[in-house]
KOLGU-4560 file (N, C-alpha, C; in nm, 3 decimals, padded with zeros to 5 digits):
<recs>
<n_xx: 00.083 n_yy: -00.120 n_zz: 00.000 ca_xx: 00.000 ca_yy: 00.000 ca_zz: 00.000 c_xx: 00.087 c_yy: 00.127 c_zz: 00.000 mol: A seq: 1 type: MET>
<n_xx: 00.193 n_yy: 00.124 n_zz: 00.081 ca_xx: 00.281 ca_yy: 00.239 ca_zz: 00.089 c_xx: 00.355 c_yy: 00.263 c_zz: -00.043 mol: A seq: 2 type: LEU>
<n_xx: 00.388 n_yy: 00.154 n_zz: -00.113 ca_xx: 00.454 ca_yy: 00.168 ca_zz: -00.243 c_xx: 00.362 c_yy: 00.237 c_zz: -00.343 mol: A seq: 3 type: ARG>
<n_xx: 00.235 n_yy: 00.207 n_zz: -00.336 ca_xx: 00.138 ca_yy: 00.269 ca_zz: -00.427 c_xx: 00.125 c_yy: 00.418 c_zz: -00.396 mol: A seq: 4 type: VAL>
<n_xx: 00.121 n_yy: 00.453 n_zz: -00.268 ca_xx: 00.112 ca_yy: 00.594 ca_zz: -00.230 c_xx: 00.236 c_yy: 00.672 c_zz: -00.272 mol: A seq: 5 type: LEU>
<n_xx: 00.352 n_yy: 00.608 n_zz: -00.264 ca_xx: 00.475 ca_yy: 00.676 ca_zz: -00.304 c_xx: 00.476 c_yy: 00.707 c_zz: -00.453 mol: A seq: 6 type: MET>
<n_xx: 00.394 n_yy: 00.638 n_zz: -00.529 ca_xx: 00.382 ca_yy: 00.664 ca_zz: -00.673 c_xx: 00.266 c_yy: 00.759 c_zz: -00.702 mol: A seq: 7 type: PHE>
<n_xx: 00.154 n_yy: 00.739 n_zz: -00.633 ca_xx: 00.033 ca_yy: 00.817 ca_zz: -00.664 c_xx: 00.038 c_yy: 00.962 c_zz: -00.615 mol: A seq: 8 type: LEU>
<n_xx: 00.099 n_yy: 00.987 n_zz: -00.500 ca_xx: 00.102 ca_yy: 01.123 ca_zz: -00.446 c_xx: 00.183 c_yy: 01.217 c_zz: -00.538 mol: A seq: 9 type: VAL>
<n_xx: 00.306 n_yy: 01.180 n_zz: -00.578 ca_xx: 00.376 ca_yy: 01.269 ca_zz: -00.672 c_xx: 00.306 c_yy: 01.282 c_zz: -00.807 mol: A seq: 10 type: PRO>
<n_xx: 00.242 n_yy: 01.173 n_zz: -00.853 ca_xx: 00.169 ca_yy: 01.180 ca_zz: -00.979 c_xx: 00.052 c_yy: 01.277 c_zz: -00.968 mol: A seq: 11 type: LEU>
<n_xx: -00.024 n_yy: 01.268 n_zz: -00.860 ca_xx: -00.138 ca_yy: 01.360 ca_zz: -00.840 c_xx: -00.089 c_yy: 01.504 c_zz: -00.828 mol: A seq: 12 type: ALA>
<n_xx: 00.022 n_yy: 01.523 n_zz: -00.759 ca_xx: 00.079 ca_yy: 01.658 ca_zz: -00.745 c_xx: 00.121 c_yy: 01.714 c_zz: -00.880 mol: A seq: 13 type: LEU>
<n_xx: 00.184 n_yy: 01.631 n_zz: -00.963 ca_xx: 00.227 ca_yy: 01.679 ca_zz: -01.096 c_xx: 00.108 c_yy: 01.710 c_zz: -01.185 mol: A seq: 14 type: SER>
<n_xx: 00.005 n_yy: 01.625 n_zz: -01.181 ca_xx: -00.113 ca_yy: 01.649 ca_zz: -01.263 c_xx: -00.180 c_yy: 01.779 c_zz: -01.219 mol: A seq: 15 type: VAL>
<n_xx: -00.195 n_yy: 01.797 n_zz: -01.088 ca_xx: -00.256 ca_yy: 01.919 ca_zz: -01.038 c_xx: -00.175 c_yy: 02.042 c_zz: -01.079 mol: A seq: 16 type: TYR>
<n_xx: -00.043 n_yy: 02.037 n_zz: -01.060 ca_xx: 00.042 ca_yy: 02.151 ca_zz: -01.093 c_xx: 00.039 c_yy: 02.181 c_zz: -01.243 mol: A seq: 17 type: ALA>
<n_xx: 00.038 n_yy: 02.077 n_zz: -01.326 ca_xx: 00.035 ca_yy: 02.099 ca_zz: -01.470 c_xx: -00.097 c_yy: 02.163 c_zz: -01.513 mol: A seq: 18 type: PHE>
<n_xx: -00.208 n_yy: 02.112 n_zz: -01.463 ca_xx: -00.339 ca_yy: 02.170 ca_zz: -01.498 c_xx: -00.349 c_yy: 02.313 c_zz: -01.445 mol: A seq: 19 type: ILE>
<n_xx: -00.301 n_yy: 02.337 n_zz: -01.324 ca_xx: -00.303 ca_yy: 02.472 ca_zz: -01.269 c_xx: -00.217 c_yy: 02.565 c_zz: -01.352 mol: A seq: 20 type: ASP>
<n_xx: -00.104 n_yy: 02.516 n_zz: -01.398 ca_xx: -00.012 ca_yy: 02.597 ca_zz: -01.479 c_xx: -00.075 c_yy: 02.635 c_zz: -01.613 mol: A seq: 21 type: CYS>
<n_xx: -00.133 n_yy: 02.538 n_zz: -01.683 ca_xx: -00.188 ca_yy: 02.570 ca_zz: -01.815 c_xx: -00.318 c_yy: 02.647 c_zz: -01.807 mol: A seq: 22 type: ILE>
<n_xx: -00.387 n_yy: 02.642 n_zz: -01.692 ca_xx: -00.513 ca_yy: 02.716 ca_zz: -01.682 c_xx: -00.495 c_yy: 02.855 c_zz: -01.620 mol: A seq: 23 type: SER>
<n_xx: -00.375 n_yy: 02.888 n_zz: -01.575 ca_xx: -00.348 ca_yy: 03.019 ca_zz: -01.516 c_xx: -00.328 c_yy: 03.123 c_zz: -01.627 mol: A seq: 24 type: THR>
<n_xx: -00.382 n_yy: 03.243 n_zz: -01.604 ca_xx: -00.364 ca_yy: 03.352 ca_zz: -01.701 c_xx: -00.217 c_yy: 03.391 c_zz: -01.707 mol: A seq: 25 type: LYS>
<n_xx: -00.176 n_yy: 03.438 n_zz: -01.823 ca_xx: -00.037 ca_yy: 03.477 ca_zz: -01.846 c_xx: 00.007 c_yy: 03.589 c_zz: -01.751 mol: A seq: 26 type: GLU>
<n_xx: -00.086 n_yy: 03.677 n_zz: -01.713 ca_xx: -00.053 ca_yy: 03.789 ca_zz: -01.625 c_xx: -00.021 c_yy: 03.745 c_zz: -01.482 mol: A seq: 27 type: ASP>
<n_xx: -00.072 n_yy: 03.628 n_zz: -01.441 ca_xx: -00.055 ca_yy: 03.582 ca_zz: -01.304 c_xx: 00.066 c_yy: 03.492 c_zz: -01.286 mol: A seq: 28 type: ASP>
<n_xx: 00.144 n_yy: 03.470 n_zz: -01.391 ca_xx: 00.260 ca_yy: 03.382 ca_zz: -01.382 c_xx: 00.384 c_yy: 03.465 c_zz: -01.355 mol: A seq: 29 type: ILE>
<n_xx: 00.468 n_yy: 03.414 n_zz: -01.262 ca_xx: 00.589 ca_yy: 03.488 ca_zz: -01.223 c_xx: 00.715 c_yy: 03.415 c_zz: -01.270 mol: A seq: 30 type: ARG>
<n_xx: 00.821 n_yy: 03.489 n_zz: -01.285 ca_xx: 00.959 ca_yy: 03.443 ca_zz: -01.306 c_xx: 00.989 c_yy: 03.384 c_zz: -01.444 mol: A seq: 31 type: HIS>
<n_xx: 00.904 n_yy: 03.302 n_zz: -01.503 ca_xx: 00.932 ca_yy: 03.239 ca_zz: -01.632 c_xx: 00.805 c_yy: 03.239 c_zz: -01.718 mol: A seq: 32 type: MET>
<n_xx: 00.821 n_yy: 03.223 n_zz: -01.848 ca_xx: 00.702 ca_yy: 03.213 ca_zz: -01.934 c_xx: 00.623 c_yy: 03.084 c_zz: -01.905 mol: A seq: 33 type: PRO>
<n_xx: 00.497 n_yy: 03.089 n_zz: -01.937 ca_xx: 00.407 ca_yy: 02.977 ca_zz: -01.911 c_xx: 00.453 c_yy: 02.845 c_zz: -01.976 mol: A seq: 34 type: LYS>
<n_xx: 00.494 n_yy: 02.843 n_zz: -02.103 ca_xx: 00.537 ca_yy: 02.714 ca_zz: -02.162 c_xx: 00.659 c_yy: 02.655 c_zz: -02.091 mol: A seq: 35 type: PRO>
<n_xx: 00.747 n_yy: 02.739 n_zz: -02.043 ca_xx: 00.865 ca_yy: 02.690 ca_zz: -01.971 c_xx: 00.826 c_yy: 02.626 c_zz: -01.837 mol: A seq: 36 type: LEU>
<n_xx: 00.728 n_yy: 02.687 n_zz: -01.769 ca_xx: 00.677 ca_yy: 02.627 ca_zz: -01.645 c_xx: 00.614 c_yy: 02.491 c_zz: -01.674 mol: A seq: 37 type: TRP>
<n_xx: 00.534 n_yy: 02.483 n_zz: -01.780 ca_xx: 00.469 ca_yy: 02.357 ca_zz: -01.813 c_xx: 00.572 c_yy: 02.248 c_zz: -01.844 mol: A seq: 38 type: ALA>
<n_xx: 00.676 n_yy: 02.282 n_zz: -01.918 ca_xx: 00.782 ca_yy: 02.184 ca_zz: -01.949 c_xx: 00.855 c_yy: 02.143 c_zz: -01.822 mol: A seq: 39 type: ILE>
<n_xx: 00.882 n_yy: 02.240 n_zz: -01.734 ca_xx: 00.949 ca_yy: 02.209 ca_zz: -01.608 c_xx: 00.867 c_yy: 02.111 c_zz: -01.524 mol: A seq: 40 type: LEU>
<n_xx: 00.737 n_yy: 02.132 n_zz: -01.519 ca_xx: 00.650 ca_yy: 02.043 ca_zz: -01.442 c_xx: 00.646 c_yy: 01.904 c_zz: -01.505 mol: A seq: 41 type: VAL>
<n_xx: 00.648 n_yy: 01.896 n_zz: -01.637 ca_xx: 00.642 ca_yy: 01.766 ca_zz: -01.703 c_xx: 00.775 c_yy: 01.690 c_zz: -01.697 mol: A seq: 42 type: LEU>
<n_xx: 00.886 n_yy: 01.760 n_zz: -01.715 ca_xx: 01.017 ca_yy: 01.693 ca_zz: -01.719 c_xx: 01.065 c_yy: 01.654 c_zz: -01.579 mol: A seq: 43 type: VAL>
<n_xx: 01.046 n_yy: 01.745 n_zz: -01.482 ca_xx: 01.085 ca_yy: 01.718 ca_zz: -01.344 c_xx: 00.960 c_yy: 01.721 c_zz: -01.257 mol: A seq: 44 type: PHE>
<n_xx: 00.886 n_yy: 01.611 n_zz: -01.253 ca_xx: 00.753 ca_yy: 01.614 ca_zz: -01.190 c_xx: 00.751 c_yy: 01.664 c_zz: -01.046 mol: A seq: 45 type: PRO>
<n_xx: 00.834 n_yy: 01.611 n_zz: -00.961 ca_xx: 00.826 ca_yy: 01.649 ca_zz: -00.820 c_xx: 00.883 c_yy: 01.789 c_zz: -00.796 mol: A seq: 46 type: LEU>
<n_xx: 01.002 n_yy: 01.814 n_zz: -00.843 ca_xx: 01.067 ca_yy: 01.944 ca_zz: -00.822 c_xx: 00.993 c_yy: 02.054 c_zz: -00.899 mol: A seq: 47 type: VAL>
<n_xx: 00.953 n_yy: 02.025 n_zz: -01.021 ca_xx: 00.881 ca_yy: 02.124 ca_zz: -01.101 c_xx: 00.747 c_yy: 02.160 c_zz: -01.042 mol: A seq: 48 type: GLY>
<n_xx: 00.676 n_yy: 02.059 n_zz: -00.990 ca_xx: 00.544 ca_yy: 02.084 ca_zz: -00.930 c_xx: 00.555 c_yy: 02.168 c_zz: -00.804 mol: A seq: 49 type: SER>
<n_xx: 00.650 n_yy: 02.133 n_zz: -00.720 ca_xx: 00.668 ca_yy: 02.210 ca_zz: -00.597 c_xx: 00.714 c_yy: 02.352 c_zz: -00.629 mol: A seq: 50 type: ILE>
<n_xx: 00.802 n_yy: 02.366 n_zz: -00.727 ca_xx: 00.848 ca_yy: 02.499 ca_zz: -00.768 c_xx: 00.732 c_yy: 02.583 c_zz: -00.820 mol: A seq: 51 type: SER>
<n_xx: 00.646 n_yy: 02.521 n_zz: -00.900 ca_xx: 00.530 ca_yy: 02.593 ca_zz: -00.953 c_xx: 00.439 c_yy: 02.641 c_zz: -00.841 mol: A seq: 52 type: TRP>
<n_xx: 00.412 n_yy: 02.552 n_zz: -00.746 ca_xx: 00.321 ca_yy: 02.588 ca_zz: -00.637 c_xx: 00.379 c_yy: 02.697 c_zz: -00.547 mol: A seq: 53 type: LEU>
<n_xx: 00.510 n_yy: 02.698 n_zz: -00.530 ca_xx: 00.572 ca_yy: 02.796 ca_zz: -00.441 c_xx: 00.600 c_yy: 02.929 c_zz: -00.512 mol: A seq: 54 type: ILE>
<n_xx: 00.658 n_yy: 02.922 n_zz: -00.632 ca_xx: 00.709 ca_yy: 03.045 ca_zz: -00.694 c_xx: 00.648 c_yy: 03.080 c_zz: -00.828 mol: A seq: 55 type: ALA>
<n_xx: 00.569 n_yy: 02.993 n_zz: -00.888 ca_xx: 00.526 ca_yy: 03.016 ca_zz: -01.024 c_xx: 00.406 c_yy: 03.104 c_zz: -01.043 mol: A seq: 56 type: GLY>
<n_xx: 00.322 n_yy: 03.113 n_zz: -00.944 ca_xx: 00.194 ca_yy: 03.180 ca_zz: -00.962 c_xx: 00.177 c_yy: 03.289 c_zz: -00.858 mol: A seq: 57 type: LYS>
<n_xx: 00.121 n_yy: 03.404 n_zz: -00.900 ca_xx: 00.087 ca_yy: 03.508 ca_zz: -00.804 c_xx: -00.030 c_yy: 03.458 c_zz: -00.721 mol: A seq: 58 type: LYS>
<n_xx: -00.022 n_yy: 03.479 n_zz: -00.594 ca_xx: -00.127 ca_yy: 03.434 ca_zz: -00.503 c_xx: -00.213 c_yy: 03.552 c_zz: -00.461 mol: A seq: 59 type: ARG>
<n_xx: -00.334 n_yy: 03.523 n_zz: -00.416 ca_xx: -00.423 ca_yy: 03.629 ca_zz: -00.370 c_xx: -00.372 c_yy: 03.684 c_zz: -00.238 mol: A seq: 60 type: SER>
<n_xx: -00.409 n_yy: 03.808 n_zz: -00.203 ca_xx: -00.360 ca_yy: 03.867 ca_zz: -00.078 c_xx: -00.399 c_yy: 03.786 c_zz: 00.045 mol: A seq: 61 type: PRO>
<n_xx: -00.513 n_yy: 03.721 n_zz: 00.043 ca_xx: -00.554 ca_yy: 03.641 ca_zz: 00.158 c_xx: -00.465 c_yy: 03.520 c_zz: 00.176 mol: A seq: 62 type: ALA>
<n_xx: -00.407 n_yy: 03.471 n_zz: 00.069 ca_xx: -00.321 ca_yy: 03.354 ca_zz: 00.079 c_xx: -00.179 c_yy: 03.391 c_zz: 00.119 mol: A seq: 63 type: ALA>
<n_xx: -00.144 n_yy: 03.516 n_zz: 00.116 ca_xx: -00.009 ca_yy: 03.559 ca_zz: 00.151 c_xx: -00.004 c_yy: 03.599 c_zz: 00.297 mol: A seq: 64 type: GLU>
<n_xx: 00.044 n_yy: 03.512 n_zz: 00.380 ca_xx: 00.061 ca_yy: 03.543 ca_zz: 00.521 c_xx: -00.072 c_yy: 03.554 c_zz: 00.594 mol: A seq: 65 type: GLY>
<n_xx: -00.075 n_yy: 03.643 n_zz: 00.690 ca_xx: -00.194 ca_yy: 03.658 ca_zz: 00.774 c_xx: -00.277 c_yy: 03.779 c_zz: 00.738 mol: A seq: 66 type: TRP>
<n_xx: -00.257 n_yy: 03.837 n_zz: 00.622 ca_xx: -00.330 ca_yy: 03.957 ca_zz: 00.582 c_xx: -00.480 c_yy: 03.938 c_zz: 00.580 mol: A seq: 67 type: GLY>
<n_xx: -00.524 n_yy: 03.823 n_zz: 00.535 ca_xx: -00.668 ca_yy: 03.795 ca_zz: 00.528 c_xx: -00.731 c_yy: 03.790 c_zz: 00.665 mol: A seq: 68 type: GLY>
<n_xx: -00.659 n_yy: 03.738 n_zz: 00.764 ca_xx: -00.711 ca_yy: 03.731 ca_zz: 00.900 c_xx: -00.727 c_yy: 03.871 c_zz: 00.956 mol: A seq: 69 type: VAL>
<n_xx: -00.629 n_yy: 03.957 n_zz: 00.932 ca_xx: -00.639 ca_yy: 04.095 ca_zz: 00.981 c_xx: -00.756 c_yy: 04.168 c_zz: 00.917 mol: A seq: 70 type: ARG>
<n_xx: -00.778 n_yy: 04.146 n_zz: 00.787 ca_xx: -00.891 ca_yy: 04.211 ca_zz: 00.720 c_xx: -01.023 c_yy: 04.164 c_zz: 00.778 mol: A seq: 71 type: ASP>
<n_xx: -01.034 n_yy: 04.036 n_zz: 00.808 ca_xx: -01.158 ca_yy: 03.984 ca_zz: 00.866 c_xx: -01.182 c_yy: 04.044 c_zz: 01.004 mol: A seq: 72 type: ARG>
<n_xx: -01.076 n_yy: 04.058 n_zz: 01.084 ca_xx: -01.091 ca_yy: 04.117 ca_zz: 01.217 c_xx: -01.132 c_yy: 04.263 c_zz: 01.206 mol: A seq: 73 type: GLN>
<n_xx: -01.077 n_yy: 04.334 n_zz: 01.109 ca_xx: -01.113 ca_yy: 04.474 ca_zz: 01.091 c_xx: -01.260 c_yy: 04.486 c_zz: 01.052 mol: A seq: 74 type: ARG>
<n_xx: -01.306 n_yy: 04.397 n_zz: 00.962 ca_xx: -01.447 ca_yy: 04.400 ca_zz: 00.922 c_xx: -01.538 c_yy: 04.367 c_zz: 01.039 mol: A seq: 75 type: ARG>
<n_xx: -01.494 n_yy: 04.275 n_zz: 01.125 ca_xx: -01.574 ca_yy: 04.237 ca_zz: 01.239 c_xx: -01.591 c_yy: 04.355 c_zz: 01.334 mol: A seq: 76 type: ARG>
<n_xx: -01.488 n_yy: 04.439 n_zz: 01.348 ca_xx: -01.497 ca_yy: 04.553 ca_zz: 01.436 c_xx: -01.593 c_yy: 04.658 c_zz: 01.381 mol: A seq: 77 type: GLN>
<n_xx: -01.605 n_yy: 04.669 n_zz: 01.251 ca_xx: -01.694 ca_yy: 04.768 ca_zz: 01.191 c_xx: -01.840 c_yy: 04.726 c_zz: 01.203 mol: A seq: 78 type: GLU>
<n_xx: -01.866 n_yy: 04.597 n_zz: 01.203 ca_xx: -02.002 ca_yy: 04.546 ca_zz: 01.208 c_xx: -02.055 c_yy: 04.556 c_zz: 01.349 mol: A seq: 79 type: TRP>
<n_xx: -02.179 n_yy: 04.600 n_zz: 01.364 ca_xx: -02.240 ca_yy: 04.614 ca_zz: 01.495 c_xx: -02.363 c_yy: 04.525 c_zz: 01.500 mol: A seq: 80 type: VAL>
<n_xx: -02.376 n_yy: 04.452 n_zz: 01.607 ca_xx: -02.492 ca_yy: 04.365 ca_zz: 01.624 c_xx: -02.619 c_yy: 04.450 c_zz: 01.629 mol: A seq: 81 type: ALA>
<n_xx: -02.732 n_yy: 04.396 n_zz: 01.581 ca_xx: -02.856 ca_yy: 04.475 ca_zz: 01.578 c_xx: -02.898 c_yy: 04.528 c_zz: 01.715 mol: A seq: 82 type: PRO>
<n_xx: -02.878 n_yy: 04.450 n_zz: 01.820 ca_xx: -02.922 ca_yy: 04.499 ca_zz: 01.951 c_xx: -02.827 c_yy: 04.605 c_zz: 02.009 mol: A seq: 83 type: ASP>
<n_xx: -02.711 n_yy: 04.626 n_zz: 01.946 ca_xx: -02.619 ca_yy: 04.732 ca_zz: 01.988 c_xx: -02.622 c_yy: 04.852 c_zz: 01.893 mol: A seq: 84 type: ASP>
<n_xx: -02.697 n_yy: 04.840 n_zz: 01.785 ca_xx: -02.701 ca_yy: 04.945 ca_zz: 01.684 c_xx: -02.812 c_yy: 05.044 c_zz: 01.720 mol: A seq: 85 type: ASN>
<n_xx: -02.776 n_yy: 05.168 n_zz: 01.753 ca_xx: -02.877 ca_yy: 05.265 ca_zz: 01.794 c_xx: -02.979 c_yy: 05.296 c_zz: 01.684 mol: A seq: 86 type: PRO>
<n_xx: -02.936 n_yy: 05.296 n_zz: 01.560 ca_xx: -03.030 ca_yy: 05.324 ca_zz: 01.450 c_xx: -03.135 c_yy: 05.214 c_zz: 01.439 mol: A seq: 87 type: GLU>
<n_xx: -03.092 n_yy: 05.090 n_zz: 01.453 ca_xx: -03.185 ca_yy: 04.979 ca_zz: 01.445 c_xx: -03.284 c_yy: 04.984 c_zz: 01.562 mol: A seq: 88 type: PHE>
<n_xx: -03.237 n_yy: 05.011 n_zz: 01.682 ca_xx: -03.325 ca_yy: 05.020 ca_zz: 01.798 c_xx: -03.425 c_yy: 05.134 c_zz: 01.783 mol: A seq: 89 type: LEU>
<n_xx: -03.380 n_yy: 05.245 n_zz: 01.725 ca_xx: -03.470 ca_yy: 05.359 ca_zz: 01.703 c_xx: -03.579 c_yy: 05.321 c_zz: 01.604 mol: A seq: 90 type: LYS>
<n_xx: -03.541 n_yy: 05.246 n_zz: 01.499 ca_xx: -03.643 ca_yy: 05.205 ca_zz: 01.401 c_xx: -03.744 c_yy: 05.109 c_zz: 01.464 mol: A seq: 91 type: SER>
<n_xx: -03.701 n_yy: 05.027 n_zz: 01.558 ca_xx: -03.794 ca_yy: 04.939 ca_zz: 01.628 c_xx: -03.893 c_yy: 05.020 c_zz: 01.711 mol: A seq: 92 type: LEU>
<n_xx: -03.842 n_yy: 05.123 n_zz: 01.781 ca_xx: -03.930 ca_yy: 05.209 ca_zz: 01.860 c_xx: -04.033 c_yy: 05.280 c_zz: 01.771 mol: A seq: 93 type: ASP>
<n_xx: -03.988 n_yy: 05.326 n_zz: 01.654 ca_xx: -04.079 ca_yy: 05.393 ca_zz: 01.561 c_xx: -04.186 c_yy: 05.296 c_zz: 01.511 mol: A seq: 94 type: GLU>
<n_xx: -04.146 n_yy: 05.173 n_zz: 01.480 ca_xx: -04.244 ca_yy: 05.072 ca_zz: 01.436 c_xx: -04.343 c_yy: 05.041 c_zz: 01.546 mol: A seq: 95 type: ASP>
<n_xx: -04.294 n_yy: 05.033 n_zz: 01.670 ca_xx: -04.382 ca_yy: 05.003 ca_zz: 01.783 c_xx: -04.482 c_yy: 05.117 c_zz: 01.804 mol: A seq: 96 type: ASP>
<n_xx: -04.435 n_yy: 05.242 n_zz: 01.794 ca_xx: -04.525 ca_yy: 05.357 ca_zz: 01.808 c_xx: -04.629 c_yy: 05.358 c_zz: 01.698 mol: A seq: 97 type: ASP>
<n_xx: -04.589 n_yy: 05.325 n_zz: 01.578 ca_xx: -04.681 ca_yy: 05.324 ca_zz: 01.465 c_xx: -04.789 c_yy: 05.218 c_zz: 01.486 mol: A seq: 98 type: LYS>
<n_xx: -04.750 n_yy: 05.103 n_zz: 01.536 ca_xx: -04.849 ca_yy: 04.997 ca_zz: 01.562 c_xx: -04.948 c_yy: 05.038 c_zz: 01.669 mol: A seq: 99 type: LYS>
<n_xx: -04.901 n_yy: 05.109 n_zz: 01.771 ca_xx: -04.992 ca_yy: 05.155 ca_zz: 01.877 c_xx: -05.092 c_yy: 05.257 c_zz: 01.821 mol: A seq: 100 type: ARG>
<n_xx: -05.043 n_yy: 05.347 n_zz: 01.736 ca_xx: -05.131 ca_yy: 05.449 ca_zz: 01.680 c_xx: -05.231 c_yy: 05.390 c_zz: 01.581 mol: A seq: 101 type: ASP>
<n_xx: -05.189 n_yy: 05.290 n_zz: 01.505 ca_xx: -05.275 ca_yy: 05.231 ca_zz: 01.403 c_xx: -05.354 c_yy: 05.111 c_zz: 01.454 mol: A seq: 102 type: ASP>
<n_xx: -05.344 n_yy: 05.080 n_zz: 01.579 ca_xx: -05.409 ca_yy: 04.962 ca_zz: 01.636 c_xx: -05.561 c_yy: 04.972 c_zz: 01.627 mol: A seq: 103 type: GLY>
<n_xx: -05.630 n_yy: 04.862 n_zz: 01.653 ca_xx: -05.778 ca_yy: 04.862 ca_zz: 01.646 c_xx: -05.837 c_yy: 04.954 c_zz: 01.752 mol: A seq: 104 type: PRO>
<n_xx: -05.933 n_yy: 05.033 n_zz: 01.709 ca_xx: -05.996 ca_yy: 05.126 ca_zz: 01.803 c_xx: -06.140 c_yy: 05.082 c_zz: 01.822 mol: A seq: 105 type: LYS>
<n_xx: -06.182 n_yy: 05.093 n_zz: 01.944 ca_xx: -06.321 ca_yy: 05.055 ca_zz: 01.974 c_xx: -06.410 c_yy: 05.179 c_zz: 01.965 mol: A seq: 106 type: ARG>
<n_xx: -06.526 n_yy: 05.156 n_zz: 01.915 ca_xx: -06.623 ca_yy: 05.266 ca_zz: 01.910 c_xx: -06.682 c_yy: 05.283 c_zz: 02.048 mol: A seq: 107 type: ASP>
<n_xx: -06.675 n_yy: 05.405 n_zz: 02.094 ca_xx: -06.731 ca_yy: 05.432 ca_zz: 02.226 c_xx: -06.870 c_yy: 05.491 c_zz: 02.210 mol: A seq: 108 type: GLU>
<n_xx: -06.966 n_yy: 05.443 n_zz: 02.287 ca_xx: -07.104 ca_yy: 05.494 ca_zz: 02.276 c_xx: -07.124 c_yy: 05.629 c_zz: 02.333 mol: A seq: 109 type: PRO>
</recs>
């Protein structure tokens, strides 16, 4: 079983890296032209695949370090829960007053 995994894991990695390489836009590729990266991944499957994943493609800002976590924390600080939001509470009071004013009225004799 271990012998099979030693063959399948690098093969899956090379297939993934090759498909990722050929499907990536030319603008997002770093250091070398796209055909050269594809040849590198095919000729040197393990080293080429790892090189492609580490250095070949521009990554999104969230994938680079902890920047995405900081952005999420900043967004969380800006968001206010409805029960802490004064504007929301004011709108509830206005709705409640409106319901009281528009409520059913009894005819008095």
